[in-house]
C-alpha positions as CSV (number, residue, x, y, z in Angstrom):
1,M,6.3,58.0,13.4
2,T,9.4,56.5,14.9
3,T,12.8,58.2,15.0
4,D,14.1,55.6,12.3
5,E,11.1,56.3,10.1
6,L,11.7,60.0,10.3
7,L,15.4,59.6,9.3
8,I,14.5,57.5,6.4
9,A,11.9,60.2,5.2
10,T,14.7,62.6,5.7
11,L,17.3,60.6,3.6
12,L,14.6,59.9,1.0
13,S,13.8,63.8,0.6
14,I,17.7,64.5,0.0
15,V,18.7,61.4,-2.1
16,P,18.7,62.3,-6.0
17,I,16.9,59.0,-6.9
18,S,13.7,59.4,-4.7
19,E,13.4,63.0,-3.7
20,L,9.8,63.9,-2.8
21,R,8.4,61.0,-5.0
22,G,9.9,58.5,-2.4
23,A,9.9,60.6,0.8
24,I,6.3,62.0,0.8
25,P,4.6,58.6,0.2
26,Y,6.9,57.0,2.8
27,A,6.2,59.6,5.4
28,I,2.3,59.5,4.9
29,A,2.3,55.5,4.8
30,H,4.3,55.6,8.3
31,G,1.8,57.9,10.0
32,M,2.9,61.5,9.2
33,S,0.0,63.7,8.3
34,P,-0.2,64.9,4.5
35,V,0.4,68.5,5.6
36,T,3.4,67.7,7.9
37,A,4.9,65.3,5.3
38,Y,4.6,68.0,2.6
39,V,6.3,70.7,4.7
40,Y,9.1,68.6,6.1
41,C,10.0,67.0,2.7
42,V,9.6,69.9,0.7
43,M,11.8,72.0,3.1
44,L,14.5,69.3,3.1
45,N,14.4,68.8,-0.7
46,A,14.5,72.5,-1.4
47,V,17.8,72.8,0.4
48,V,19.3,70.5,-2.1
49,G,19.3,73.0,-5.1
50,P,21.2,75.9,-3.2
51,L,23.6,73.5,-1.5
52,L,24.3,71.6,-5.0
53,Y,24.7,74.7,-6.9
54,L,27.1,76.3,-4.3
55,F,29.5,73.3,-4.3
56,L,29.1,72.0,-7.8
57,S,32.0,74.0,-9.3
58,T,34.2,73.1,-6.2
59,I,33.3,69.4,-6.1
60,N,33.6,69.1,-9.9
61,K,37.2,70.6,-9.9
62,L,38.3,68.2,-7.3
63,L,36.7,65.0,-8.8
64,L,37.4,65.6,-12.5
65,H,40.7,64.0,-12.3
66,L,39.1,60.7,-11.6
67,R,38.3,58.8,-14.7
68,I,35.1,57.1,-13.4
69,Y,33.8,60.5,-12.1
70,R,34.6,62.3,-15.2
71,S,32.8,59.7,-17.2
72,L,29.7,59.5,-15.1
73,F,29.7,63.4,-14.7
74,N,29.8,63.8,-18.6
75,R,26.8,61.4,-19.0
76,V,24.7,63.3,-16.3
77,V,25.6,66.8,-17.6
78,E,24.8,65.8,-21.1
79,R,21.6,64.2,-20.2
80,S,20.7,67.3,-18.1
81,R,21.5,69.6,-20.9
82,R,19.4,67.6,-23.4
83,K,16.6,67.5,-21.2
84,L,16.4,71.2,-20.1
85,H,17.9,73.0,-23.0
86,G,14.7,73.4,-24.9
87,S,12.5,74.3,-21.9
88,V,15.0,77.0,-20.8
89,Q,15.5,78.2,-24.1
90,R,11.7,78.5,-24.7
91,Y,10.5,79.4,-21.0
92,G,13.6,80.6,-19.3
93,Y,13.6,80.2,-15.4
94,L,9.9,79.2,-15.7
95,G,11.1,76.1,-17.9
96,I,13.4,75.0,-14.8
97,L,10.3,75.5,-12.5
98,L,8.0,73.5,-14.8
99,F,10.8,70.6,-15.3
100,V,11.3,70.4,-11.5
101,A,7.5,70.4,-10.8
102,I,6.8,67.3,-12.8
103,P,7.3,64.4,-10.4
104,L,8.9,61.9,-12.7
105,P,12.3,60.1,-12.3
106,M,15.2,62.6,-13.2
107,T,13.2,65.7,-13.1
108,G,13.7,66.9,-9.5
109,A,15.7,69.6,-7.6
110,Y,19.1,67.7,-8.4
111,T,18.6,67.6,-12.3
112,G,16.8,71.0,-12.3
113,T,19.9,72.6,-10.6
114,L,22.5,70.6,-12.3
115,G,21.0,71.6,-15.6
116,A,20.8,75.4,-14.7
117,W,24.4,75.1,-13.5
118,V,25.4,73.5,-16.8
119,L,23.6,76.1,-18.7
120,G,25.2,79.0,-16.8
121,L,22.1,80.4,-15.3
122,E,21.8,82.9,-12.7
123,P,22.0,81.1,-9.1
124,R,19.5,83.2,-7.3
125,R,16.8,83.0,-10.0
126,T,17.6,79.2,-10.4
127,F,17.1,78.6,-6.4
128,L,13.7,80.3,-6.8
129,A,12.7,78.3,-9.9
130,V,13.7,75.1,-8.3
131,L,12.0,76.0,-5.0
132,G,8.9,76.6,-7.0
133,G,9.1,73.4,-8.8
134,V,9.7,71.5,-5.6
135,A,6.7,73.2,-3.9
136,I,4.5,72.3,-6.9
137,S,5.8,68.7,-7.1
138,G,5.2,68.2,-3.5
139,V,1.7,69.0,-3.9
140,I,1.2,66.8,-6.7
141,V,3.0,63.9,-4.9
142,V,0.9,64.4,-1.6
143,I,-2.3,64.2,-3.6
144,V,-1.4,61.0,-5.3
145,A,0.2,59.5,-2.2
146,Y,-2.7,60.3,0.1
147,F,-5.4,59.2,-2.3
148,G,-3.3,56.1,-3.3
149,I,-2.9,55.1,0.2
150,E,-6.5,55.7,1.2
151,V,-7.7,53.6,-1.7
152,L,-5.2,50.9,-0.9
153,S,-6.5,50.9,2.7
154,F,-10.1,50.7,1.6
155,V,-9.3,47.7,-0.7
156,I,-7.3,45.8,2.1
157,K,-10.2,46.5,4.6
158,H,-12.9,45.1,2.3
């Protein structure tokens, strides 16, 4: 794996749209072992939650005076609140963990952390729930990516 490819895997791990769903398959497809891809990408993605939570209030206060930010923020917050409220009401922090663990669009560390922040959940327990969700999601993505790449390689060779 080249330095540029490692940088791309790094960026994919920390960008809200792709997170693990983009980073792990990219890393494996570019020669990183599945175990290394898992550890590397999960570690990077796990850092997102605590950093986002710590800076969310400060960043929010600074940017709320911008109309475009306020509009986007309100939509994202409302979407996060709708998606997470039922799970958190029913399952507590386990709801956050399960929400983050499902490797679908808009269910990663960013949305889980943002939802926990919006719902006023305690930061330390939120971090642990997001970390657990990221770890589970990473396992799922590695399995799907590895076997998907193996099947695709087999089909191409034959």
